[in-house]
MOPAC internal coordinates of N, CA, C and O (Angstrom, degrees):
PM7 1SCF
backbone

  N    0.0000 0     0.00 0     0.00 0    0    0    0
  C    1.4233 1     0.00 0     0.00 0    1    0    0
  C    1.5092 1   109.95 1     0.00 0    2    1    0
  O    1.2310 1   119.47 1   -47.94 1    3    2    1
  N    1.2871 1   118.62 1   132.06 1    3    2    1
  C    1.4504 1   123.45 1  -177.19 1    5    3    2
  C    1.5083 1   111.56 1  -116.02 1    6    5    3
  O    1.2310 1   120.56 1   -45.56 1    7    6    5
  N    1.3172 1   116.54 1   134.44 1    7    6    5
  C    1.4539 1   122.64 1  -178.19 1    9    7    6
  C    1.5267 1   109.42 1  -100.73 1   10    9    7
  O    1.2310 1   120.72 1   -41.82 1   11   10    9
  N    1.2904 1   116.23 1   138.18 1   11   10    9
  C    1.4757 1   122.87 1   178.64 1   13   11   10
  C    1.5277 1   106.39 1   -99.88 1   14   13   11
  O    1.2310 1   120.44 1   -78.75 1   15   14   13
  N    1.3665 1   116.77 1   101.25 1   15   14   13
  C    1.4608 1   119.86 1  -175.91 1   17   15   14
  C    1.5077 1   113.26 1   -94.12 1   18   17   15
  O    1.2310 1   120.17 1  -155.40 1   19   18   17
  N    1.3306 1   117.29 1    24.60 1   19   18   17
  C    1.4527 1   120.11 1   171.34 1   21   19   18
  C    1.5305 1   108.35 1   -78.91 1   22   21   19
  O    1.2310 1   119.76 1   -18.81 1   23   22   21
  N    1.3266 1   118.07 1   161.19 1   23   22   21
  C    1.4578 1   118.69 1   177.05 1   25   23   22
  C    1.5243 1   113.35 1   -53.92 1   26   25   23
  O    1.2310 1   120.56 1   138.90 1   27   26   25
  N    1.3529 1   116.53 1   -41.10 1   27   26   25
  C    1.4506 1   118.86 1   179.70 1   29   27   26
  C    1.5396 1   110.97 1   -66.96 1   30   29   27
  O    1.2310 1   119.92 1   143.60 1   31   30   29
  N    1.3073 1   117.76 1   -36.40 1   31   30   29
  C    1.4708 1   120.28 1   178.63 1   33   31   30
  C    1.5091 1   111.44 1   -68.70 1   34   33   31
  O    1.2310 1   120.06 1   140.88 1   35   34   33
  N    1.3204 1   117.49 1   -39.12 1   35   34   33
  C    1.4648 1   120.73 1   179.07 1   37   35   34
  C    1.5230 1   108.18 1   -68.81 1   38   37   35
  O    1.2310 1   119.81 1   139.39 1   39   38   37
  N    1.3040 1   117.97 1   -40.61 1   39   38   37
  C    1.4552 1   121.28 1   177.23 1   41   39   38
  C    1.5145 1   111.88 1   -59.64 1   42   41   39
  O    1.2310 1   120.50 1   135.25 1   43   42   41
  N    1.3351 1   116.65 1   -44.75 1   43   42   41
  C    1.4720 1   120.15 1   178.24 1   45   43   42
  C    1.5201 1   111.52 1   -64.16 1   46   45   43
  O    1.2310 1   120.44 1   140.47 1   47   46   45
  N    1.3145 1   116.76 1   -39.53 1   47   46   45
  C    1.4713 1   119.55 1   178.94 1   49   47   46
  C    1.5373 1   111.24 1   -64.50 1   50   49   47
  O    1.2310 1   120.53 1   138.64 1   51   50   49
  N    1.3472 1   116.59 1   -41.36 1   51   50   49
  C    1.4217 1   120.19 1   178.11 1   53   51   50
  C    1.5301 1   111.99 1   -66.21 1   54   53   51
  O    1.2310 1   120.60 1   140.36 1   55   54   53
  N    1.3314 1   116.46 1   -39.64 1   55   54   53
  C    1.4910 1   118.84 1   175.97 1   57   55   54
  C    1.5049 1   110.90 1   -65.00 1   58   57   55
  O    1.2310 1   119.62 1   142.29 1   59   58   57
  N    1.3268 1   118.34 1   -37.71 1   59   58   57
  C    1.4513 1   120.48 1   177.80 1   61   59   58
  C    1.5236 1   111.45 1   -63.87 1   62   61   59
  O    1.2310 1   120.73 1   138.20 1   63   62   61
  N    1.3360 1   116.22 1   -41.80 1   63   62   61
  C    1.4674 1   119.44 1   176.41 1   65   63   62
  C    1.5062 1   112.84 1   -62.99 1   66   65   63
  O    1.2310 1   120.60 1   136.84 1   67   66   65
  N    1.3194 1   116.46 1   -43.16 1   67   66   65
  C    1.4729 1   121.07 1  -179.87 1   69   67   66
  C    1.5346 1   109.46 1   -64.72 1   70   69   67
  O    1.2310 1   120.33 1   135.80 1   71   70   69
  N    1.3605 1   116.97 1   -44.20 1   71   70   69
  C    1.4406 1   120.75 1   178.42 1   73   71   70
  C    1.5177 1   111.11 1   -62.84 1   74   73   71
  O    1.2310 1   120.49 1   138.56 1   75   74   73
  N    1.3388 1   116.67 1   -41.44 1   75   74   73
  C    1.4846 1   119.93 1   176.80 1   77   75   74
  C    1.5071 1   113.06 1   -61.43 1   78   77   75
  O    1.2310 1   121.21 1   138.23 1   79   78   77
  N    1.3418 1   115.30 1   -41.77 1   79   78   77
  C    1.4718 1   118.67 1   178.54 1   81   79   78
  C    1.5352 1   111.85 1   -66.20 1   82   81   79
  O    1.2310 1   120.82 1   141.17 1   83   82   81
  N    1.3250 1   116.04 1   -38.83 1   83   82   81
  C    1.4673 1   120.90 1   177.77 1   85   83   82
  C    1.5286 1   110.67 1   -64.20 1   86   85   83
  O    1.2310 1   120.44 1   135.33 1   87   86   85
  N    1.3213 1   116.77 1   -44.67 1   87   86   85
  C    1.4922 1   121.17 1   179.12 1   89   87   86
  C    1.5387 1   109.00 1   -62.17 1   90   89   87
  O    1.2310 1   120.38 1   133.40 1   91   90   89
  N    1.3350 1   116.87 1   -46.60 1   91   90   89
  C    1.4691 1   119.16 1  -178.90 1   93   91   90
  C    1.5488 1   111.05 1   -63.99 1   94   93   91
  O    1.2310 1   120.61 1   143.42 1   95   94   93
  N    1.3232 1   116.44 1   -36.58 1   95   94   93
  C    1.4663 1   121.14 1   175.74 1   97   95   94
  C    1.5567 1   109.98 1   -58.49 1   98   97   95
  O    1.2310 1   121.50 1   132.06 1   99   98   97
  N    1.3245 1   114.73 1   -47.94 1   99   98   97
  C    1.4860 1   119.75 1  -178.34 1  101   99   98
  C    1.4929 1   111.29 1   -66.27 1  102  101   99
  O    1.2310 1   120.48 1   134.90 1  103  102  101
  N    1.3403 1   116.69 1   -45.10 1  103  102  101
  C    1.4834 1   120.10 1   179.22 1  105  103  102
  C    1.5142 1   112.15 1   -63.27 1  106  105  103
  O    1.2310 1   120.09 1   139.14 1  107  106  105
  N    1.3357 1   117.43 1   -40.86 1  107  106  105
  C    1.4463 1   120.42 1   179.10 1  109  107  106
  C    1.5066 1   111.39 1   -68.18 1  110  109  107
  O    1.2310 1   119.50 1   144.26 1  111  110  109
  N    1.3257 1   118.56 1   -35.74 1  111  110  109
  C    1.4560 1   120.82 1   177.21 1  113  111  110
  C    1.5305 1   111.29 1   -66.58 1  114  113  111
  O    1.2310 1   120.82 1   135.86 1  115  114  113
  N    1.3217 1   116.05 1   -44.14 1  115  114  113
  C    1.4963 1   119.59 1   177.45 1  117  115  114
  C    1.5304 1   111.07 1   -62.53 1  118  117  115
  O    1.2310 1   121.04 1   137.93 1  119  118  117
  N    1.3204 1   115.61 1   -42.07 1  119  118  117
  C    1.4641 1   118.29 1   178.61 1  121  119  118
  C    1.5341 1   112.35 1   -65.75 1  122  121  119
  O    1.2310 1   121.07 1   141.07 1  123  122  121
  N    1.3181 1   115.56 1   -38.93 1  123  122  121
  C    1.4627 1   119.91 1   179.50 1  125  123  122
  C    1.5254 1   110.34 1   -64.38 1  126  125  123
  O    1.2310 1   120.73 1   136.41 1  127  126  125
  N    1.3495 1   116.22 1   -43.59 1  127  126  125
  C    1.4490 1   120.33 1  -176.75 1  129  127  126
  C    1.5176 1   112.79 1   -76.07 1  130  129  127
  O    1.2310 1   119.33 1   145.81 1  131  130  129
  N    1.3065 1   118.88 1   -34.19 1  131  130  129
  C    1.4529 1   120.85 1  -175.85 1  133  131  130
  C    1.5148 1   113.18 1   -92.88 1  134  133  131
  O    1.2310 1   119.17 1   139.88 1  135  134  133
  N    1.2967 1   119.19 1   -40.12 1  135  134  133
  C    1.4573 1   122.35 1  -174.91 1  137  135  134
  C    1.5084 1   110.85 1   -95.94 1  138  137  135
  O    1.2310 1   121.21 1   131.62 1  139  138  137
  N    1.3181 1   115.29 1   -48.38 1  139  138  137
  C    1.4692 1   121.62 1  -178.39 1  141  139  138
  C    1.5269 1   111.58 1    74.11 1  142  141  139
  O    1.2310 1   120.36 1    13.52 1  143  142  141
  N    1.2762 1   116.91 1  -166.48 1  143  142  141
  C    1.4604 1   121.89 1  -179.45 1  145  143  142
  C    1.5195 1   111.44 1    93.46 1  146  145  143
  O    1.2310 1   121.52 1   -12.91 1  147  146  145
  N    1.3452 1   114.69 1   167.09 1  147  146  145
  C    1.4235 1   121.31 1  -176.93 1  149  147  146
  C    1.5365 1   113.22 1   -65.00 1  150  149  147
  O    1.2310 1   121.19 1   139.63 1  151  150  149
  N    1.3440 1   115.32 1   -40.37 1  151  150  149
  C    1.4540 1   117.64 1  -178.22 1  153  151  150
  C    1.5368 1   112.37 1   -65.67 1  154  153  151
  O    1.2310 1   121.31 1   137.98 1  155  154  153
  N    1.3576 1   115.10 1   -42.02 1  155  154  153
  C    1.4563 1   118.55 1   178.48 1  157  155  154
  C    1.5064 1   112.28 1   -68.39 1  158  157  155
  O    1.2310 1   120.07 1   146.14 1  159  158  157
  N    1.3277 1   117.48 1   -33.86 1  159  158  157
  C    1.4635 1   120.88 1   176.45 1  161  159  158
  C    1.5482 1   108.90 1   -66.70 1  162  161  159
  O    1.2310 1   120.35 1   139.44 1  163  162  161
  N    1.3078 1   116.93 1   -40.56 1  163  162  161
  C    1.4584 1   121.57 1   177.59 1  165  163  162
  C    1.5487 1   109.86 1   -62.04 1  166  165  163
  O    1.2310 1   119.78 1   136.60 1  167  166  165
  N    1.3208 1   118.03 1   -43.40 1  167  166  165
  C    1.4416 1   122.62 1   179.71 1  169  167  166
  C    1.5593 1   109.34 1   -63.53 1  170  169  167
  O    1.2310 1   120.66 1   139.44 1  171  170  169
  N    1.3255 1   116.35 1   -40.56 1  171  170  169
  C    1.4587 1   120.11 1   178.60 1  173  171  170
  C    1.5202 1   109.41 1   -62.43 1  174  173  171
  O    1.2310 1   119.49 1   133.07 1  175  174  173
  N    1.3331 1   118.58 1   -46.93 1  175  174  173
  C    1.4438 1   120.80 1   179.29 1  177  175  174
  C    1.5218 1   112.54 1   -63.21 1  178  177  175
  O    1.2310 1   120.94 1   147.00 1  179  178  177
  N    1.3441 1   115.80 1   -33.00 1  179  178  177
  C    1.4742 1   120.15 1  -177.97 1  181  179  178
  C    1.5288 1   111.81 1   -70.54 1  182  181  179
  O    1.2310 1   119.35 1   150.98 1  183  182  181
  N    1.3290 1   118.85 1   -29.02 1  183  182  181
  C    1.4542 1   121.82 1  -175.06 1  185  183  182
  C    1.5399 1   114.18 1  -118.77 1  186  185  183
  O    1.2310 1   120.18 1  -171.55 1  187  186  185
  N    1.3161 1   117.25 1     8.45 1  187  186  185
  C    1.4676 1   121.07 1  -179.66 1  189  187  186
  C    1.5061 1   109.91 1   -65.29 1  190  189  187
  O    1.2310 1   119.70 1   -64.03 1  191  190  189
  N    1.3240 1   118.19 1   115.97 1  191  190  189
  C    1.4700 1   121.15 1  -178.59 1  193  191  190
  C    1.5228 1   112.73 1   -68.44 1  194  193  191
  O    1.2310 1   120.63 1   163.08 1  195  194  193
  N    1.3003 1   116.41 1   -16.92 1  195  194  193
  C    1.4831 1   120.69 1  -179.63 1  197  195  194
  C    1.5192 1   110.21 1   -99.66 1  198  197  195
  O    1.2310 1   119.32 1  -176.81 1  199  198  197
  N    1.3175 1   118.90 1     3.19 1  199  198  197
  C    1.4390 1   122.50 1  -176.94 1  201  199  198
  C    1.5155 1   113.12 1   -94.09 1  202  201  199
  O    1.2310 1   121.31 1     1.87 1  203  202  201
  N    1.3146 1   115.10 1  -178.13 1  203  202  201
  C    1.4493 1   122.51 1   178.03 1  205  203  202
  C    1.5292 1   107.83 1  -125.28 1  206  205  203
  O    1.2310 1   121.00 1   -15.24 1  207  206  205
  N    1.3361 1   115.70 1   164.76 1  207  206  205
  C    1.4562 1   123.81 1   179.23 1  209  207  206
  C    1.5342 1   112.18 1    48.02 1  210  209  207
  O    1.2310 1   121.13 1  -125.98 1  211  210  209
  N    1.3472 1   115.45 1    54.02 1  211  210  209
  C    1.4459 1   120.27 1   177.37 1  213  211  210
  C    1.5504 1   108.33 1  -144.83 1  214  213  211
  O    1.2310 1   120.93 1     7.99 1  215  214  213
  N    1.2820 1   115.83 1  -172.01 1  215  214  213
  C    1.4745 1   120.82 1  -174.13 1  217  215  214
  C    1.5432 1   111.83 1   -63.39 1  218  217  215
  O    1.2310 1   118.18 1   133.57 1  219  218  217
  N    1.3371 1   121.07 1   -46.43 1  219  218  217
  C    1.4556 1   118.74 1   177.64 1  221  219  218
  C    1.5425 1   113.36 1   -60.83 1  222  221  219
  O    1.2310 1   120.07 1   145.99 1  223  222  221
  N    1.3233 1   117.47 1   -34.01 1  223  222  221
  C    1.4539 1   120.36 1   176.04 1  225  223  222
  C    1.5147 1   109.66 1   -65.60 1  226  225  223
  O    1.2310 1   120.13 1   136.41 1  227  226  225
  N    1.3111 1   117.35 1   -43.59 1  227  226  225
  C    1.4756 1   120.03 1   177.69 1  229  227  226
  C    1.5215 1   111.48 1   -61.10 1  230  229  227
  O    1.2310 1   119.57 1   142.15 1  231  230  229
  N    1.3063 1   118.42 1   -37.85 1  231  230  229
  C    1.4532 1   122.17 1   176.41 1  233  231  230
  C    1.5124 1   109.91 1   -62.87 1  234  233  231
  O    1.2310 1   119.58 1   138.97 1  235  234  233
  N    1.2913 1   118.40 1   -41.03 1  235  234  233
  C    1.4720 1   122.87 1   178.64 1  237  235  234
  C    1.5302 1   109.96 1   -64.48 1  238  237  235
  O    1.2310 1   120.39 1   138.00 1  239  238  237
  N    1.3143 1   116.86 1   -42.00 1  239  238  237
  C    1.4692 1   121.35 1   178.83 1  241  239  238
  C    1.5253 1   109.05 1   -62.14 1  242  241  239
  O    1.2310 1   119.73 1   134.16 1  243  242  241
  N    1.3153 1   118.12 1   -45.84 1  243  242  241
  C    1.4726 1   120.70 1   179.38 1  245  243  242
  C    1.5185 1   110.94 1   -61.91 1  246  245  243
  O    1.2310 1   120.42 1   140.84 1  247  246  245
  N    1.3027 1   116.80 1   -39.16 1  247  246  245
  C    1.4907 1   120.10 1   177.51 1  249  247  246
  C    1.5260 1   111.71 1   -62.25 1  250  249  247
  O    1.2310 1   120.85 1   134.18 1  251  250  249
  N    1.3432 1   115.98 1   -45.82 1  251  250  249
  C    1.4642 1   119.68 1  -179.59 1  253  251  250
  C    1.5078 1   111.78 1   -64.47 1  254  253  251
  O    1.2310 1   120.63 1   139.30 1  255  254  253
  N    1.3519 1   116.41 1   -40.70 1  255  254  253
  C    1.4753 1   118.39 1  -179.98 1  257  255  254
  C    1.5334 1   110.33 1   -72.87 1  258  257  255
  O    1.2310 1   119.39 1   149.73 1  259  258  257
  N    1.3527 1   118.77 1   -30.27 1  259  258  257
  C    1.4479 1   119.61 1   174.05 1  261  259  258
  C    1.5305 1   110.86 1   -65.36 1  262  261  259
  O    1.2310 1   121.10 1   139.37 1  263  262  261
  N    1.3236 1   115.50 1   -40.63 1  263  262  261
  C    1.4758 1   119.13 1   175.31 1  265  263  262
  C    1.5272 1   110.50 1   -59.86 1  266  265  263
  O    1.2310 1   119.76 1   137.01 1  267  266  265
  N    1.3152 1   118.06 1   -42.99 1  267  266  265
  C    1.4654 1   120.87 1   178.90 1  269  267  266
  C    1.5274 1   109.88 1   -61.93 1  270  269  267
  O    1.2310 1   120.22 1   138.89 1  271  270  269
  N    1.3484 1   117.18 1   -41.11 1  271  270  269
  C    1.4647 1   119.13 1   177.15 1  273  271  270
  C    1.4780 1   112.53 1   -63.16 1  274  273  271
  O    1.2310 1   119.76 1   136.59 1  275  274  273
  N    1.3391 1   118.06 1   -43.41 1  275  274  273
  C    1.4897 1   120.93 1   177.51 1  277  275  274
  C    1.5335 1   109.99 1   -61.77 1  278  277  275
  O    1.2310 1   119.93 1   139.79 1  279  278  277
  N    1.3127 1   117.73 1   -40.21 1  279  278  277
  C    1.4900 1   120.28 1   179.71 1  281  279  278
  C    1.5392 1   110.09 1   -64.76 1  282  281  279
  O    1.2310 1   120.42 1   143.59 1  283  282  281
  N    1.3193 1   116.81 1   -36.41 1  283  282  281
  C    1.4598 1   119.74 1   176.65 1  285  283  282
  C    1.5354 1   111.62 1   -67.26 1  286  285  283
  O    1.2310 1   120.81 1   143.26 1  287  286  285
  N    1.3551 1   116.05 1   -36.74 1  287  286  285
  C    1.4680 1   118.28 1   174.45 1  289  287  286
  C    1.5302 1   111.87 1   -63.22 1  290  289  287
  O    1.2310 1   121.35 1   140.48 1  291  290  289
  N    1.3325 1   115.02 1   -39.52 1  291  290  289
  C    1.4737 1   119.53 1   177.42 1  293  291  290
  C    1.5246 1   108.85 1   -63.87 1  294  293  291
  O    1.2310 1   120.64 1   138.52 1  295  294  293
  N    1.3158 1   116.37 1   -41.48 1  295  294  293
  C    1.4698 1   120.57 1   179.69 1  297  295  294
  C    1.5214 1   110.30 1   -62.49 1  298  297  295
  O    1.2310 1   119.61 1   136.69 1  299  298  297
  N    1.3054 1   118.34 1   -43.31 1  299  298  297
  C    1.4677 1   122.41 1   178.15 1  301  299  298
  C    1.5488 1   110.29 1   -62.11 1  302  301  299
  O    1.2310 1   120.38 1   135.23 1  303  302  301
  N    1.3056 1   116.87 1   -44.77 1  303  302  301
  C    1.4374 1   119.79 1   179.46 1  305  303  302
  C    1.5208 1   110.74 1   -63.29 1  306  305  303
  O    1.2310 1   120.69 1   141.19 1  307  306  305
  N    1.3314 1   116.28 1   -38.81 1  307  306  305
  C    1.4622 1   120.90 1   178.59 1  309  307  306
  C    1.5215 1   110.36 1   -65.58 1  310  309  307
  O    1.2310 1   120.47 1   141.64 1  311  310  309
  N    1.3150 1   116.70 1   -38.36 1  311  310  309
  C    1.4713 1   120.72 1   179.37 1  313  311  310
  C    1.5293 1   110.89 1   -66.96 1  314  313  311
  O    1.2310 1   120.84 1   135.76 1  315  314  313
  N    1.3379 1   115.99 1   -44.24 1  315  314  313
  C    1.4570 1   118.82 1  -179.38 1  317  315  314
  C    1.5517 1   111.78 1   -67.22 1  318  317  315
  O    1.2310 1   120.78 1   151.29 1  319  318  317
  N    1.3127 1   116.11 1   -28.71 1  319  318  317
  C    1.4691 1   119.99 1   178.60 1  321  319  318
  C    1.5433 1   109.87 1   -84.81 1  322  321  319
  O    1.2310 1   120.49 1  -177.96 1  323  322  321
  N    1.3280 1   116.67 1     2.04 1  323  322  321
  C    1.4759 1   121.99 1   179.74 1  325  323  322
  C    1.5374 1   114.18 1    58.34 1  326  325  323
  O    1.2310 1   121.83 1  -141.13 1  327  326  325
  N    1.3459 1   114.10 1    38.87 1  327  326  325
  C    1.4553 1   118.87 1   174.57 1  329  327  326
  C    1.5204 1   108.71 1   -96.46 1  330  329  327
  O    1.2310 1   121.05 1   -25.11 1  331  330  329
  N    1.2980 1   115.60 1   154.89 1  331  330  329
  C    1.5013 1   119.36 1  -171.74 1  333  331  330
  C    1.5271 1   113.63 1   -86.82 1  334  333  331
  O    1.2310 1   119.11 1   171.63 1  335  334  333
  N    1.3202 1   119.30 1    -8.37 1  335  334  333
  C    1.4689 1   118.89 1  -174.30 1  337  335  334
  C    1.5323 1   113.73 1   -85.70 1  338  337  335
  O    1.2310 1   119.89 1  -170.54 1  339  338  337
  N    1.3321 1   117.81 1     9.46 1  339  338  337
  C    1.4681 1   120.40 1  -179.75 1  341  339  338
  C    1.5018 1   114.38 1   -57.14 1  342  341  339
  O    1.2310 1   120.27 1   145.72 1  343  342  341
  N    1.3175 1   117.10 1   -34.28 1  343  342  341
  C    1.4844 1   119.27 1  -178.48 1  345  343  342
  C    1.5364 1   111.64 1   -67.68 1  346  345  343
  O    1.2310 1   120.73 1   147.73 1  347  346  345
  N    1.3082 1   116.21 1   -32.27 1  347  346  345
  C    1.4640 1   119.44 1   177.81 1  349  347  346
  C    1.5124 1   111.33 1   -66.31 1  350  349  347
  O    1.2310 1   120.91 1   139.86 1  351  350  349
  N    1.3435 1   115.86 1   -40.14 1  351  350  349
  C    1.4799 1   118.79 1   177.78 1  353  351  350
  C    1.5367 1   110.25 1   -66.53 1  354  353  351
  O    1.2310 1   120.81 1   141.62 1  355  354  353
  N    1.3119 1   116.05 1   -38.38 1  355  354  353
  C    1.4716 1   118.57 1   177.56 1  357  355  354
  C    1.5160 1   111.79 1   -63.21 1  358  357  355
  O    1.2310 1   120.90 1   138.13 1  359  358  357
  N    1.3383 1   115.88 1   -41.87 1  359  358  357
  C    1.4660 1   120.98 1   177.51 1  361  359  358
  C    1.5006 1   111.08 1   -60.46 1  362  361  359
  O    1.2310 1   120.71 1   134.50 1  363  362  361
  N    1.3568 1   116.24 1   -45.50 1  363  362  361
  C    1.4488 1   120.18 1   178.11 1  365  363  362
  C    1.5239 1   112.30 1   -61.39 1  366  365  363
  O    1.2310 1   121.24 1   140.44 1  367  366  365
  N    1.3351 1   115.24 1   -39.56 1  367  366  365
  C    1.4749 1   119.51 1   178.88 1  369  367  366
  C    1.5363 1   110.49 1   -63.41 1  370  369  367
  O    1.2310 1   120.65 1   139.46 1  371  370  369
  N    1.3342 1   116.35 1   -40.54 1  371  370  369
  C    1.4487 1   119.25 1   176.59 1  373  371  370
  C    1.5335 1   113.08 1   -64.21 1  374  373  371
  O    1.2310 1   121.26 1   142.50 1  375  374  373
  N    1.3295 1   115.20 1   -37.50 1  375  374  373
  C    1.4762 1   119.93 1   176.11 1  377  375  374
  C    1.5509 1   110.15 1   -60.59 1  378  377  375
  O    1.2310 1   120.71 1   136.94 1  379  378  377
  N    1.3276 1   116.24 1   -43.06 1  379  378  377
  C    1.4491 1   119.28 1  -178.19 1  381  379  378
  C    1.5269 1   112.29 1   -72.61 1  382  381  379
  O    1.2310 1   120.62 1   148.12 1  383  382  381
  N    1.3547 1   116.42 1   -31.88 1  383  382  381
  C    1.4751 1   118.92 1   173.45 1  385  383  382
  C    1.5315 1   108.41 1   -64.82 1  386  385  383
  O    1.2310 1   119.71 1   135.37 1  387  386  385
  N    1.3343 1   118.15 1   -44.63 1  387  386  385
  C    1.4384 1   121.03 1   177.78 1  389  387  386
  C    1.5207 1   111.93 1   -60.20 1  390  389  387
  O    1.2310 1   120.06 1   137.75 1  391  390  389
  N    1.3559 1   117.48 1   -42.25 1  391  390  389
  C    1.4512 1   120.54 1   177.72 1  393  391  390
  C    1.5240 1   111.59 1   -61.80 1  394  393  391
  O    1.2310 1   120.73 1   140.40 1  395  394  393
  N    1.3399 1   116.21 1   -39.60 1  395  394  393
  C    1.4798 1   119.13 1   178.39 1  397  395  394
  C    1.5146 1   111.58 1   -66.85 1  398  397  395
  O    1.2310 1   120.42 1   137.44 1  399  398  397
  N    1.3103 1   116.81 1   -42.56 1  399  398  397
  C    1.4750 1   120.94 1   177.48 1  401  399  398
  C    1.5161 1   110.07 1   -64.19 1  402  401  399
  O    1.2310 1   119.87 1   137.83 1  403  402  401
  N    1.3306 1   117.85 1   -42.17 1  403  402  401
  C    1.4489 1   122.26 1   179.20 1  405  403  402
  C    1.5310 1   110.44 1   -62.93 1  406  405  403
  O    1.2310 1   120.02 1   138.82 1  407  406  405
  N    1.3214 1   117.57 1   -41.18 1  407  406  405
  C    1.4685 1   120.83 1   179.63 1  409  407  406
  C    1.5358 1   110.10 1   -66.41 1  410  409  407
  O    1.2310 1   120.58 1   140.45 1  411  410  409
  N    1.3282 1   116.51 1   -39.55 1  411  410  409
  C    1.4660 1   120.54 1  -177.21 1  413  411  410
  C    1.5289 1   111.52 1   -74.71 1  414  413  411
  O    1.2310 1   120.16 1   136.56 1  415  414  413
  N    1.3226 1   117.30 1   -43.44 1  415  414  413
  C    1.4466 1   121.82 1  -177.05 1  417  415  414
  C    1.5074 1   114.97 1   -91.74 1  418  417  415
  O    1.2310 1   119.72 1   173.38 1  419  418  417
  N    1.3243 1   118.13 1    -6.62 1  419  418  417
  C    1.4828 1   123.64 1  -179.26 1  421  419  418
  C    1.5204 1   111.22 1    57.92 1  422  421  419
  O    1.2310 1   120.61 1  -134.80 1  423  422  421
  N    1.3262 1   116.43 1    45.20 1  423  422  421
  C    1.4733 1   120.04 1  -177.48 1  425  423  422
  C    1.5025 1   112.59 1   -63.78 1  426  425  423
  O    1.2310 1   119.32 1   134.76 1  427  426  425
  N    1.3708 1   118.90 1   -45.24 1  427  426  425
  C    1.4615 1   117.34 1  -176.97 1  429  427  426
  C    1.5077 1   112.88 1   -68.60 1  430  429  427
  O    1.2310 1   120.12 1   151.84 1  431  430  429
  N    1.3347 1   117.37 1   -28.16 1  431  430  429
  C    1.4754 1   118.63 1   176.23 1  433  431  430
  C    1.5464 1   110.48 1   -65.22 1  434  433  431
  O    1.2310 1   120.50 1   144.47 1  435  434  433
  N    1.3228 1   116.65 1   -35.53 1  435  434  433
  C    1.4547 1   121.23 1  -179.14 1  437  435  434
  C    1.5337 1   112.22 1   -70.44 1  438  437  435
  O    1.2310 1   120.38 1   153.07 1  439  438  437
  N    1.3181 1   116.87 1   -26.93 1  439  438  437
  C    1.4435 1   122.20 1  -175.86 1  441  439  438
  C    1.5462 1   113.88 1   -97.63 1  442  441  439
  O    1.2310 1   120.06 1   179.64 1  443  442  441
  N    1.3233 1   117.49 1    -0.36 1  443  442  441
  C    1.4764 1   120.57 1  -178.62 1  445  443  442
  C    1.5267 1   110.76 1   -58.51 1  446  445  443
  O    1.2310 1   119.88 1   128.58 1  447  446  445
  N    1.3304 1   117.84 1   -51.42 1  447  446  445
  C    1.4341 1   122.16 1  -178.35 1  449  447  446
  C    1.5263 1   113.87 1   -60.52 1  450  449  447
  O    1.2310 1   120.48 1   127.03 1  451  450  449
  N    1.3739 1   116.68 1   -52.97 1  451  450  449
  C    1.4795 1   116.84 1   178.36 1  453  451  450
  C    1.5107 1   114.93 1   -60.53 1  454  453  451
  O    1.2310 1   120.12 1   142.49 1  455  454  453
  N    1.3162 1   117.37 1   -37.51 1  455  454  453
  C    1.4646 1   120.96 1   179.82 1  457  455  454
  C    1.5274 1   110.43 1   -68.30 1  458  457  455
  O    1.2310 1   120.31 1   139.78 1  459  458  457
  N    1.3370 1   117.01 1   -40.22 1  459  458  457
  C    1.4672 1   120.43 1   177.42 1  461  459  458
  C    1.5252 1   109.79 1   -61.02 1  462  461  459
  O    1.2310 1   120.31 1   135.67 1  463  462  461
  N    1.3122 1   117.01 1   -44.33 1  463  462  461
  C    1.4657 1   119.62 1  -179.02 1  465  463  462
  C    1.5280 1   111.10 1   -67.78 1  466  465  463
  O    1.2310 1   120.46 1   141.75 1  467  466  465
  N    1.3283 1   116.72 1   -38.25 1  467  466  465
  C    1.4736 1   121.06 1  -178.38 1  469  467  466
  C    1.5367 1   111.53 1   -69.06 1  470  469  467
  O    1.2310 1   120.43 1   137.66 1  471  470  469
  N    1.3259 1   116.78 1   -42.34 1  471  470  469
  C    1.4756 1   120.75 1  -177.66 1  473  471  470
  C    1.5065 1   113.63 1   -95.00 1  474  473  471
  O    1.2310 1   120.58 1   175.13 1  475  474  473
  N    1.3516 1   116.49 1    -4.87 1  475  474  473
  C    1.4750 1   121.42 1  -179.23 1  477  475  474
  C    1.5117 1   113.13 1    52.81 1  478  477  475
  O    1.2310 1   120.32 1  -130.10 1  479  478  477
  N    1.3190 1   116.98 1    49.90 1  479  478  477
  C    1.4396 1   123.12 1  -177.25 1  481  479  478
  C    1.5227 1   110.73 1   -81.87 1  482  481  479
  O    1.2310 1   121.03 1   -29.37 1  483  482  481
  N    1.3321 1   115.64 1   150.63 1  483  482  481
  C    1.4727 1   121.52 1   176.37 1  485  483  482
  C    1.4933 1   108.31 1  -157.21 1  486  485  483
  O    1.2310 1   120.93 1    -8.21 1  487  486  485
  N    1.3332 1   115.82 1   171.79 1  487  486  485
  C    1.4668 1   120.92 1   178.38 1  489  487  486
  C    1.4991 1   113.61 1    61.63 1  490  489  487
  O    1.2310 1   120.37 1    49.66 1  491  490  489
  N    1.3205 1   116.89 1  -130.34 1  491  490  489
  C    1.4496 1   121.72 1  -177.38 1  493  491  490
  C    1.5222 1   110.83 1   -67.49 1  494  493  491
  O    1.2310 1   119.75 1   157.77 1  495  494  493
  N    1.3202 1   118.09 1   -22.23 1  495  494  493
  C    1.4655 1   121.09 1   179.22 1  497  495  494
  C    1.5400 1   113.64 1   -99.71 1  498  497  495
  O    1.2310 1   120.73 1  -158.06 1  499  498  497
  N    1.3389 1   116.21 1    21.94 1  499  498  497
  C    1.4565 1   119.69 1   179.96 1  501  499  498
  C    1.4978 1   111.97 1   -54.05 1  502  501  499
  O    1.2310 1   121.01 1   134.78 1  503  502  501
  N    1.3416 1   115.67 1   -45.22 1  503  502  501
  C    1.4424 1   121.64 1   177.92 1  505  503  502
  C    1.5201 1   107.47 1   -90.14 1  506  505  503
  O    1.2310 1   120.44 1   -83.58 1  507  506  505
  N    1.2920 1   116.76 1    96.42 1  507  506  505
  C    1.4684 1   122.27 1  -169.60 1  509  507  506
  C    1.5096 1   112.91 1   -65.30 1  510  509  507
  O    1.2310 1   118.89 1   172.38 1  511  510  509
  N    1.2929 1   119.73 1    -7.62 1  511  510  509
  C    1.4598 1   121.04 1  -179.10 1  513  511  510
  C    1.4978 1   108.79 1   -74.40 1  514  513  511
  O    1.2310 1   120.10 1   180.00 1  515  514  513

C-alpha cells in the first residue's frame, strides 16, 4: 500500500475519512431508529458526530495534534533559517496541543458549571466559554 503525502493526497485522505465518518453516522442512526437494541445503540454512540468519547472525537484529536506537529515543524524551519518568529509558531503549537487534550479529556465541559457560578452568566452567555 502506498501513501500519497502530497498536499492533494493528504486532503483526499482527510475527505475520505470525513465522508466515512458521515456515512457511518447515518448508517448507525438508521440502524438505531429502525432496528434498536443494545448493539445498535452502541453503534450509534460510537459514530455519533455530536457525541463525545467516540471515533469522530478521536479523529478530531488526531487532527488537532497533527496541526500541532506541523506547527512545530514550521517552528524548527524558522529556527534553522534564523528568523525571529519561531516563538509564535511554538505558542500556536502549544495552543493546538491544549485544544487536542481538551477535546480528548473534555476539560471545558467539566468547567462549565464552576465558570457559570463564578461569572454568574445567564441568557446568551450561559456557556461562558
